[in-house]
C-alpha positions as a Markdown table, in Angstrom:
| # | Residue | x | y | z |
|---|---|---|---|---|
| 1 | Met | 13.1 | 18.7 | 0.6 |
| 2 | Thr | 16.8 | 18.2 | 1.3 |
| 3 | Tyr | 17.1 | 21.7 | 2.8 |
| 4 | Leu | 14.2 | 21.1 | 5.1 |
| 5 | Ile | 15.6 | 17.7 | 6.3 |
| 6 | Glu | 19.3 | 18.6 | 6.5 |
| 7 | Glu | 19.2 | 22.3 | 7.4 |
| 8 | Lys | 16.0 | 22.7 | 9.4 |
| 9 | Gly | 15.9 | 19.2 | 11.0 |
| 10 | Leu | 12.6 | 18.1 | 9.5 |
| 11 | Ala | 11.9 | 14.6 | 10.9 |
| 12 | Val | 11.0 | 12.3 | 8.0 |
| 13 | Asp | 8.9 | 10.0 | 10.2 |
| 14 | Lys | 7.1 | 12.7 | 12.3 |
| 15 | Val | 3.3 | 12.3 | 12.1 |
| 16 | Asp | 0.7 | 15.1 | 11.8 |
| 17 | Thr | -2.6 | 15.3 | 13.7 |
| 18 | Asn | -4.1 | 12.6 | 11.4 |
| 19 | Ser | -1.1 | 10.3 | 12.0 |
| 20 | Asp | 0.1 | 10.9 | 8.4 |
| 21 | Thr | 3.9 | 11.0 | 7.8 |
| 22 | Pro | 5.7 | 13.0 | 5.0 |
| 23 | Leu | 5.8 | 9.6 | 3.1 |
| 24 | Ile | 2.0 | 9.3 | 3.3 |
| 25 | His | 1.7 | 12.9 | 2.1 |
| 26 | Ser | 4.1 | 12.2 | -0.8 |
| 27 | Leu | 1.4 | 10.1 | -2.4 |
| 28 | Leu | -0.4 | 13.4 | -3.0 |
| 29 | Ser | 2.5 | 15.0 | -4.8 |
| 30 | Leu | 2.8 | 15.5 | -8.5 |
| 31 | Ser | 5.7 | 13.1 | -8.6 |
| 32 | Pro | 5.3 | 10.6 | -5.7 |
| 33 | Glu | 8.0 | 8.3 | -7.0 |
| 34 | Thr | 10.6 | 11.1 | -6.8 |
| 35 | Ala | 9.5 | 12.1 | -3.3 |
| 36 | Ile | 9.5 | 8.5 | -2.1 |
| 37 | Thr | 13.0 | 7.9 | -3.5 |
| 38 | His | 14.2 | 11.2 | -1.9 |
| 39 | Leu | 12.7 | 10.3 | 1.5 |
| 40 | Ala | 14.2 | 6.9 | 1.4 |
| 41 | Gln | 17.7 | 8.5 | 1.2 |
| 42 | Phe | 17.0 | 9.9 | 4.6 |
| 43 | Ser | 16.0 | 6.5 | 6.1 |
| 44 | Val | 12.2 | 7.1 | 6.2 |
| 45 | Asp | 10.2 | 4.2 | 7.7 |
| 46 | Val | 8.4 | 3.0 | 4.6 |
| 47 | Asn | 6.3 | 0.7 | 6.7 |
| 48 | Gln | 5.0 | 3.2 | 9.2 |
| 49 | Pro | 1.2 | 3.1 | 8.7 |
| 50 | Thr | -1.4 | 5.8 | 9.0 |
| 51 | Thr | -4.8 | 5.2 | 10.5 |
| 52 | Ile | -7.9 | 5.2 | 8.3 |
| 53 | Asp | -11.1 | 4.5 | 10.2 |
| 54 | Ile | -10.4 | 1.2 | 12.1 |
| 55 | Trp | -7.4 | 0.3 | 10.0 |
| 56 | His | -3.6 | 0.9 | 10.0 |
| 57 | Met | -2.7 | 1.3 | 6.4 |
| 58 | Thr | 0.8 | 1.7 | 4.9 |
| 59 | Ala | 1.8 | 3.9 | 2.0 |
| 60 | Leu | 2.3 | 0.8 | -0.1 |
| 61 | Ser | -1.3 | -0.4 | 0.4 |
| 62 | Met | -2.6 | 3.1 | -0.2 |
| 63 | Ala | -0.6 | 3.3 | -3.5 |
| 64 | Cys | -1.8 | -0.1 | -4.6 |
| 65 | Glu | -5.4 | 0.7 | -3.8 |
| 66 | Asp | -5.3 | 4.0 | -5.7 |
| 67 | Ser | -3.7 | 2.4 | -8.8 |
| 68 | Met | -0.5 | 4.3 | -8.2 |
| 69 | Phe | 1.6 | 1.4 | -9.4 |
| 70 | Ser | 4.8 | 3.3 | -10.1 |
| 71 | Ala | 4.7 | 4.8 | -6.6 |
| 72 | Ala | 4.1 | 1.3 | -5.1 |
| 73 | Leu | 7.2 | 0.0 | -7.0 |
| 74 | Ala | 9.2 | 2.9 | -5.6 |
| 75 | Leu | 8.0 | 2.0 | -2.1 |
| 76 | Leu | 9.0 | -1.6 | -2.6 |
| 77 | Gln | 12.5 | -0.5 | -3.9 |
| 78 | Ala | 12.8 | 1.6 | -0.8 |
| 79 | Gly | 12.2 | -1.5 | 1.4 |
| 80 | Ala | 8.4 | -1.5 | 1.9 |
| 81 | Asp | 7.0 | -4.8 | 3.2 |
| 82 | Ala | 5.3 | -6.6 | 0.3 |
| 83 | Ile | 3.4 | -8.9 | 2.7 |
| 84 | Gly | 1.7 | -6.0 | 4.5 |
| 85 | Glu | 2.4 | -6.9 | 8.1 |
| 86 | Ser | 1.8 | -3.3 | 9.2 |
| 87 | Asp | -1.7 | -3.2 | 7.5 |
| 88 | Ser | -3.9 | -4.3 | 10.4 |
| 89 | Leu | -6.9 | -3.4 | 12.5 |
| 90 | Ile | -6.4 | -0.8 | 15.1 |
| 91 | Glu | -6.1 | -1.9 | 18.7 |
| 92 | Gly | -9.5 | -2.5 | 20.3 |
| 93 | Ala | -11.3 | -3.1 | 17.0 |
| 94 | Asp | -13.7 | -6.0 | 16.6 |
| 95 | Leu | -11.5 | -9.0 | 15.5 |
| 96 | Ala | -14.4 | -10.3 | 13.4 |
| 97 | Leu | -13.5 | -7.6 | 11.0 |
| 98 | Leu | -10.2 | -9.2 | 10.2 |
| 99 | Ile | -11.8 | -11.0 | 7.3 |
| 100 | Phe | -11.9 | -7.7 | 5.5 |
| 101 | Glu | -8.2 | -7.1 | 5.9 |
| 102 | Gln | -6.5 | -5.6 | 2.8 |
| 103 | Lys | -3.0 | -6.5 | 1.8 |
| 104 | Pro | -0.9 | -4.9 | -1.0 |
| 105 | Leu | -1.2 | -7.8 | -3.4 |
| 106 | Lys | -5.0 | -8.0 | -3.2 |
| 107 | Leu | -5.3 | -4.2 | -3.5 |
| 108 | Ala | -3.0 | -4.1 | -6.5 |
| 109 | Leu | -4.9 | -7.0 | -8.2 |
| 110 | Leu | -8.3 | -5.3 | -7.6 |
| 111 | Ala | -7.1 | -1.8 | -8.7 |
| 112 | Gln | -8.0 | -0.5 | -12.1 |
| 113 | Ala | -5.2 | 0.2 | -14.6 |
| 114 | Lys | -5.5 | 3.6 | -16.3 |
| 115 | Gln | -4.0 | 5.2 | -19.4 |
| 116 | Thr | -1.9 | 7.7 | -17.4 |
| 117 | Asp | 1.8 | 7.4 | -16.4 |
| 118 | Gly | 2.5 | 5.0 | -13.6 |
| 119 | Arg | -1.0 | 3.6 | -13.6 |
| 120 | Thr | -1.0 | 1.5 | -16.8 |
| 121 | Ala | -1.6 | -2.3 | -17.0 |
| 122 | Val | 2.1 | -2.8 | -17.9 |
| 123 | Val | 3.3 | -1.1 | -14.7 |
| 124 | Lys | 0.6 | -2.9 | -12.7 |
| 125 | Gln | 2.0 | -6.2 | -14.0 |
| 126 | Gln | 5.5 | -5.2 | -13.0 |
| 127 | Leu | 4.2 | -4.3 | -9.5 |
| 128 | Ile | 2.3 | -7.6 | -9.1 |
| 129 | Asn | 5.5 | -9.5 | -10.2 |
| 130 | His | 7.6 | -7.6 | -7.7 |
| 131 | Leu | 5.0 | -8.2 | -4.9 |
| 132 | Leu | 5.0 | -11.9 | -5.6 |
| 133 | Lys | 8.9 | -12.1 | -5.7 |
| 134 | Ser | 9.0 | -10.2 | -2.4 |
| 135 | Gly | 6.8 | -12.7 | -0.6 |
| 136 | Ala | 3.2 | -11.6 | -1.1 |
| 137 | Asn | 0.9 | -14.6 | -0.7 |
| 138 | Pro | -1.2 | -15.3 | -3.8 |
| 139 | Asn | -3.1 | -18.0 | -1.8 |
| 140 | Ala | -4.2 | -15.7 | 1.0 |
| 141 | Ala | -7.8 | -16.1 | 2.1 |
| 142 | Val | -9.8 | -13.0 | 1.4 |
| 143 | Cys | -13.5 | -12.1 | 2.0 |
| 144 | Ile | -15.5 | -12.8 | -1.2 |
| 145 | Ser | -18.9 | -12.2 | 0.3 |
| 146 | Ala | -19.5 | -9.6 | 3.0 |
| 147 | Arg | -23.1 | -10.8 | 3.5 |
| 148 | Cys | -22.0 | -14.1 | 4.9 |
| 149 | Asn | -18.4 | -13.5 | 5.9 |
| 150 | Trp | -17.2 | -16.0 | 3.4 |
| 151 | Thr | -13.5 | -16.2 | 2.8 |
| 152 | Arg | -11.7 | -18.1 | 0.1 |
| 153 | Pro | -8.4 | -17.9 | -1.8 |
| 154 | Leu | -7.6 | -14.6 | -3.6 |
| 155 | Leu | -7.9 | -16.3 | -7.0 |
| 156 | Leu | -11.6 | -17.0 | -6.4 |
| 157 | Lys | -12.2 | -13.3 | -5.7 |
| 158 | Leu | -10.5 | -12.4 | -9.0 |
| 159 | Ile | -12.6 | -14.9 | -10.9 |
| 160 | Gln | -15.8 | -13.7 | -9.1 |
| 161 | Ile | -15.3 | -10.2 | -10.2 |
| 162 | Arg | -13.7 | -11.2 | -13.6 |
| 163 | Arg | -10.3 | -9.6 | -13.1 |
| 164 | Tyr | -7.9 | -12.3 | -14.4 |
């Protein structure tokens, strides 16, 4: 990776035809934590989102949603925004859909821990602690019923689905 960046001039924030950056692609690698740390040494924009359907989504939110807790921690250590300001609707989307907005803390809390490295409940707890210490809002309103567009504090969502 260093060779491609330093010798061949690979731009660490250049997007492909899907608006994915090398950082987004690093989440698919066998060792995303290593790739993230390496890209961070070259001043990668860790908050540059990709576009998925009608949403702009950052690598941090993607890692949280996919139970990649160690990768999410590496992103936070590289300077990722714990609040998720870059996670938003695309321009021109129906603003009524904002109630379905997903932020890193909510995604991490709803993600299932697994028995594999970087995805365990212990690492998930470390991630949640880091998100909270970094400014993530535990009292954020989230959609708890898509049928009636009902929003309430995140804690009620966790109780509703029994993840506490």
